[in-house]
N, C-alpha and C positions, 0 to 999 in steps of 0.2 A: 672842473668840478662836476659838470653835467654828465661826464662819462662814468663816473665812479659808481652810481647806482646800477647801471646796466651791467658793468663788469662783475659787481657783487652778485647780481641775480643769476648771471650765467654760471658763476662758480658754484652757487648753491644748487643749481639744477644738475651740474655735473657730479657734485658730491652726492646728491640724492640718487642719481642713476648708478653711481659706483656702489653705493650702499645696497641698492636693490640687487645688483649683480652679485655682490658678496653674499647676500641672504639667499639668493637662488643657488649659488654654488654650495653653500652650507647645507641647504635642504637636500640637494642631490647627493651630497656626500653621506648625509644621515640615512637616506633611503637605500643607498648601495651598501652601507654598513649593516643594514638589517637583513640582507639576502644571505641564506645559508652558504657556507663555504664549500659543501659537497655538491652544489648544483652543477650538473655537467655542462651547462651552457656557458658558464663564466670562463674567461681565459685567465692566463696567469697575471695579466695586468690588473684584473679586477681585485686581486688580493692586495694590491699596493695601498699604502696609506693615502688619505685624501690630499695631504700636502706634499706628496712625492712628485718631483718634477717629471719622472718618467711616466706618470699616470696620465698626465694631461693630454699627451699625444695619442693615447690609445683608448681612453675611457669612452670617447664618443663613438668609437667603431665597434664596441662589444655590446650587442643588444642583450638586455636583461630578459629572462623568461617571463612569459605572461603570467598574470595572477591566477588564471585557471589551470595552469600546468601542474600535474601532481609531482610531489617530491619523491625522488627515487633514492632508496637507501643503497649504500655501497655494498657490493657483493663480498662475502667472507672469503678468506683464503681456503682453497680446496683441501689443504692438509688439515685445517681446523674443522672442515665440514665432515670429514670421515671420522666415524667413531673410533675410539681408542682400541677396542677389542678387534675390529676389522683390520686396523693397521698392524696390530700384533700378529694376527693370523696371516696376513700377507707377508710380513717379514719372515715368519717361521716357514711359510709355504714355499717361498722361492729358495730358501736355504735347503729345505727338504728335497725340492726338485733337483738342486745341484748335487746333493748327496746321492739321491737315487740314480742320477745320470752317471756319477762317478762309479757307483757300485755296479751299474749295468755294463759300463765299459770294462771294469775289472773282471767281471764274470765272463765277458766275451773273450778277453785275453786269456783267462784261465782255461776256458773251454777250448781255445785254439791250441794251447800247449798242455792239454790235460794229461798226456802221457808223462811229460817231464815233471809236472806238479805232483802227480800220484807217486812217481818214482822217488822224488825227493822226500815226500811225506813218509813213504815206506822206509826210506833210509833213516829218517828221524826216529821212527819206531824201533828199528833194529839197533840204532845207536843207543837209544834209551835202555835197551836190554843188555847190550854188550859193554857199555862204558864203565860200569862198576868193576868189571873184570880187568879192564885196562888200568884203572886207578889202583886196584889191588896189586897187580903185577909191578906197577911202578914203585909202590911202597916196598916191594920185595927187592928192589934194586935193578930191575930191568930198564933199559933205555926206552924212551917213548916210542920210537919206531919199532923196536922189537916187541914191546908189549902190544902195540896195535896189530902187528902182523900175526902174532900168536893168537890173539883173541879173534881176529877176523877169520883166520884159517880154521880154527876150531869151530867157530859159529857156522861158517859156510859148510864145513864138512858134516857137522851134525844135521843141518837142514837138508843137505843132499842125501845123507843116509836115510833120513826119515822119508823123503820123497821116493827114493829107490825102494824102500821096504814096502811102501804103500802100493806102488806100481807092481811090485813082485807079487804081493798078496792078491791084487785084483786079477792079474794074469793067471795066477795059479788056481784061483777059484772061479774063474769066469765060466768054465764048462759046467762045473757043479751047480753054479748059480742058474745058468740057463736051463739045465735039466729040471731044477726045482721050480723055476718060474713056470715052465710048461706044465709040470705036475700041479702046481698051484692053480694055474688057469683052468685045467681040467676039473680040479676039485671045486673051484668056484662055479664052473658051469654046471656040475652036478648039483651043487647047493641051490643054484638058481632054479633048476628044474624041479627040485623037491620043495622049494620055499613056498610060503603062502602068497607070493606075488603073482602066481599063475603065469610065469614066463615059459614060453614054449621053445623047443629046440630050433624051430624055424626062425623065430625072432632072433635068437642068438646067432644063427648062421647069417641072417641078414645084416646084423650089426658087424660081424666079421668081414662080410663081403663089401659092405660100404666102406669100412676102414681100409681094406685092401685097394678098392677102387680109388679112394681119396689119395692114398700114397702113390698110386700109379699115375693119376692125372696131375699130381703136383711134383713130378720128378724134377722139373726145371727149378722150382722154388727150393726143393731139397738140395739140389746141386749148388744153387746159389748160396744157400745157408752153409753148405760145406766149405765153399770158397771163403765165405766170410769168417768161418771158423779158423781157416788157415791164416787169414789176415790177423785175426785176434791172437792167434798163437805167436805170430811173428812180433806183434806189438808187445805181447807179454814178455817174450824173451828180451826184446830191446829194453823194456822198462826194468826188467830184472838186472840187466847189466848196468844200467844207469844207477839203480839203487845200490848195487854192490860198490861201484866206484864212489858214489856219494857217501856211503857208509865209511869207506876207508878214509876219505879226506876229513869227514866229521870226527872220526875217532882220533885221527892224528893231529889235525890242525884246527879243531873247532874253536879254540879260544881266539886265535887270530881272526878267524872268519867273523866271530861275534863282534870283536873290536872294530873290524872294518865296517860292519853293518851300523855300529853306533856312530861312526863318522858321517854316515849319510843322514843321520837325524839332526834337525836343527838344534843349535846349542842350548836354547832355552828349554827344550823338551828332553834333552839328552839325560839329565840326572834321573828323571822319572822313568824313562825307558830302560836305563841301565839298572834300576832297581826292580823293575817289573820283569826283566828277562830271566833272572835266576828263579823267581817264583813261578813263572810260566813253565820253565824247564822242569822244576820239581813236580809240578802238577802233571805234566805229560809223562814224566818218568814213573810217578806213582800209578797213573792210569795204566800204562803199558805193563808194568810189573804185576800189578794186581789182576789185570785181565788175563795175562799169561798164566798166573797161578790158578785163577778160577777156571779158566778153560782147560788147563791140564787136569784139574781135579774132576771136572765134568767128563772129560774124555776117558779118564781111567775108570771111574766108577760105572759109567754107562757102558763102556766097552767091556768091562768085566761082567756086567749083567747080561749083555748080549752074548758073550762067550759062554757063560754058564747055561743060557737057554738054547745053546747049540744053533744060533743063527749064523749063516755063512757070512764071510768077510767081516768079522767083528773088528779086526784091526783097521782096515780102511774106513769103516764107519766111525770108529773112535777118532781117527785123524780128521775125518770130515767134521765131526762134532767139535773138535778142538779149533779148527780153522773158522767155523761159522760162529764160534763163541765171541769173536771180535766184532760181530754185528749185534748190537744190543737188541734184545726183545725178538727181533725178526729171526736172527740166526739160530737161536735155540729152538724156535718153532719149526723151522725148515729142517734142521738136522734131526730133531726128534721125529718129525713126520717121516723122513726118509727111512730111519731105522724101523719104525713101525710098519711101513709099507713093505720093506724087504722081509721082515718077519712074517707078514701076512701072506705074501705070495710064496714063501718058501716053507714055512712051518705051520701055517694055519692060524685060525682066529684066536685060539687060546694063547699061543705064544705071542701073537701080536699084542694082545691085551696085557700080558705080563711085561713085554717090552715097554708099552705105554706107561704102565705103573712105575717101572724103574726110571724112565725118563722124567716123569712128573715129580717123583720123589727127589731125585737128584737136583732138579731145577728149583724145587721149593727150598731145599737146603741151601742152594747157591744164592737165591734171592734174599732169603731172610737171615742167613748166618754168614756165608762166606764173603759176599760183597760188602756188607757193612763192617765186618771185622777186618778184612784185608785192605779194602780201599779206604775205609774210614771217611774222614771229613775232607781229605785232600781234593777229591773230585766229585763232591756231592752236587748232583744236578737233579732238579725236579723231574719226576717221571714224565710230565707233560712236555717239558723241554727236550727230554730224550726222544719221545715219540715224534715230535715235530721235526727235530733236527735229523733223525734217521730218515724220515719221509722226504724231507727237502734234499738231503744229501743223495738219496737214491734217485730222485727225479733229476737232479743236476748231473751226477757223475756215476750213476749205476751203483754196483757193489762197492767200488772204491770210495764213492762219496758217502755211502752209508757207514763204512768203516771209519772214515775220518770225521764224521759229523760230531759224534759225542765228545771225543777228545778236543776238538776245536772249540766246542761250546764250553767245555770245562776250562780250557786255557784262557779263553776270552773272559769268562767270569772272574778268574783269578786276576788277570791283568786289569780289568776295569775296576775291580774292588781295590786293588793296590793304588792305582792312579787316583781314585777318588780320595782315599785316605791320605795320599801324598799331597794332593792339592789342598786339602783342609789343613794339614800340618804346615804347609808353606804359608797359607794365609794367616794362620796364627803366629807364625814366626815373624812375618813382616808387619803385623798389626802394631799400631802405636801402643806403647806401654801404658797401663792404667795409672791414674793418679788419684790422690785423695783418700778418703776413708774407705771407699769401696774397692780399693786396689786388691785387697786380700780376697775379696769375693769373686772378682771377675778376672783375676790373673790367670793366664793360660797354664794349664797343667801339662806335665810332660806326656808325650805320646805313649800309648800302651806298649808294653814290652813285646818285642818281636819273639817269635819262636826261636829256640836254640839254633835251628839250622839256618835261620835268617841272619843271625849275628856272626856266623862263622862261614862265609861263603868261600873263603880261600882254602879251607881245609880239604885235603885229599880224602876221599872216601865215598860214602854213599851218595853224596851230591855230585859225584862225577868230577871232583877236583876242578870244577868250573865255577867261576864267580860271575859269569856273564850269561847264564841261561842257555847255553848251547849244548850241554850234555857231553862235551868232549874234552879232551885234554887230560 
């Protein structure tokens, strides 16, 4: 019995110590629970619950930050830190860079094969002019091959006869023209001597001598220019042969060529491209036919005016006016200026002024009456777009680029407009049907009626009996 009090005292002491240790552990757990979870000094084990067994082996080895340490907020995501407008600009920017790089590579490729591209474009223009004749001959019962051969032979013969006639007129009048030019220079010299500008004969002789010396010292450059002219002539003949062969194949087998091109287009975009093709071809055909008619009217009336004023080489000048009419704005100025200069050096100032009046009158009638009436709305392009496209085409590919620029812009405008309308129609077609009382108000309406020529692409006739925008068949 004497040992029982001592055993009870020791048990009470151990229970007291155990209670103190439990209170200490509880206090430590509460202090650690008050520490922020985003403190960078805490390890993964500090986030464990106080009663977790895995915490006991690691809690003593993770030091807590001192009380004086500042709290560091977590850094935001970089994507969230960039403003929305800058992100949109960056997304659009790299896409524009990719598009610009693609266009640059495309232009490099086109400039490398510039002769082939211009020959094919010329073939498209000639095909647009000749294809209605092929379709008309087919309606009369001729086979496709025979109709193509007859049309091509007649077209090339007519073009050849016109070229021969122009060369013949130039060679026949070159002597008379040179004599009149010399007489005109002498008359101009006399006018300068008697003019109020106080020009002396010595000054005129000095100008003539300087011109002669310049020609003599630049003989090598002149010879090089002549050799370049020979190279240009060879390239011109090569391009003409390519254009002739391309025209034959486009007239005979254009429909199959267009269907083959459609197979290269992705399946999802094929319906839109197939619908844009005929409209693009109709725009090109309208432009070529209208330009040919307007140029022919200009050449006839200006040529008649020059002929009545007794200016030499009236027919070659008329043909020159016809050809340069295919270059919008610039061509009319150049051809008209040439006619005025020839009249000035051959017939004098009064005749030159009369030729200038005739040229201005015909061009005003062309710009305000003929082009709006003949071309209509098919190839309506803003004058600013015409000027910029002609300038850009001339800088890129010379005269050929200036000729191609405006029809290319007109065709692009037609294609883009159709694809935009087609995309909107497809979006309405696949949109969910409206429900409820507002269904009648928001229900999609049918698309606007297409022009009559759009609804009958298969018919042989003015559209070239093509339903695929190639202008052949």
